[in-house]
Structure formats: structure tokens, C-alpha cells
N, C-alpha and C positions, 0 to 999 in steps of 0.2 A: 797958800801953798807952803808946805813945810820946807825949811832950808835943808840942804844936803849936809849931813854932819861929817862927811868923809873928805869932801873937796878941800884941798889945801892943808890937810892934817897929816901928821906922822903917826903911824900905827905900828905897834910892836906885837908880833905874834909869837907864841911859844907853843910847840907841839908836844902832845902827850904820847903819840904813837907814830908808826911809820919810820922811814929811814932817817928822819931829822928829829926824832924824839929827844927832848931835852935841849933843843937848839932854839935860840931866839933870833928872829928876823925883824928888821925894821924897814918900813917902806913909807916914803913920803909921796902923797898923791898930789898931783898938779891940780890947779884950779878947775880943770875940765875932766879930772879922773873920776872913774866910778869903780865900785867893787861890791860883791855880795857878802855882807857880814851880818850876824845876828846881834844887833845893837842892844837889845833888851837882855839877852843872856850873856853877852860878852864872849861869844864863841865864834870860831872860824873853822871851816872845812875846806881843805884844798887838796890838790893832787900833786904827786911827784912821780917821776918815772926815770927809768934808765933804759938801756937797750933791750932788757929782758922782762921788766916788770912795771906795773902801774900800781901806785900806792895811794890810798885815801888816807888823809891825815886829819886828825881832830885836835883842836887846841883852843886856846884862849887868846884874847888880844886886849890891849889897852892903848889909850891915846897917850902919846909922848908929849911932854912939855918941851917947847922949843926954847933954847937958850939964845938970847940976843945980846 
């Protein structure tokens, strides 16, 4: 069984389009966390919405190094 490369890691996402274009987000996944990312291409697709619209956002991600 292949180990889960996401659990317990911090991931940084930067979006190229949508309402958060040019913004970087960082999320740390708990040991039991899961998420759908394209690990081979280093890309992420997610959704953002407000009271009037739904946006599909495309971007890239990287694993962040933890400072101890």
C-alpha cells in the first residue's frame, strides 16, 4: 500500500483565475485528513462562491517545509 503524501503535511496553493487569482493559501492537513490534488502535475482545482456566483479556480500547489 502506498503511503498518503498529504496526511500531516502543509500545502500552499496559488490560484491563477477566479476571485482569488494571485492569492496564496496555506493549509495544514491533520493526520486523518484527505484531499483531491494532482500530485504528478502539481495542480489544484477548487471552488469558491458568494451569495450570487460559483467560481471554479485552477492553480498550483507546493509542499511547505515546516520550521521547528
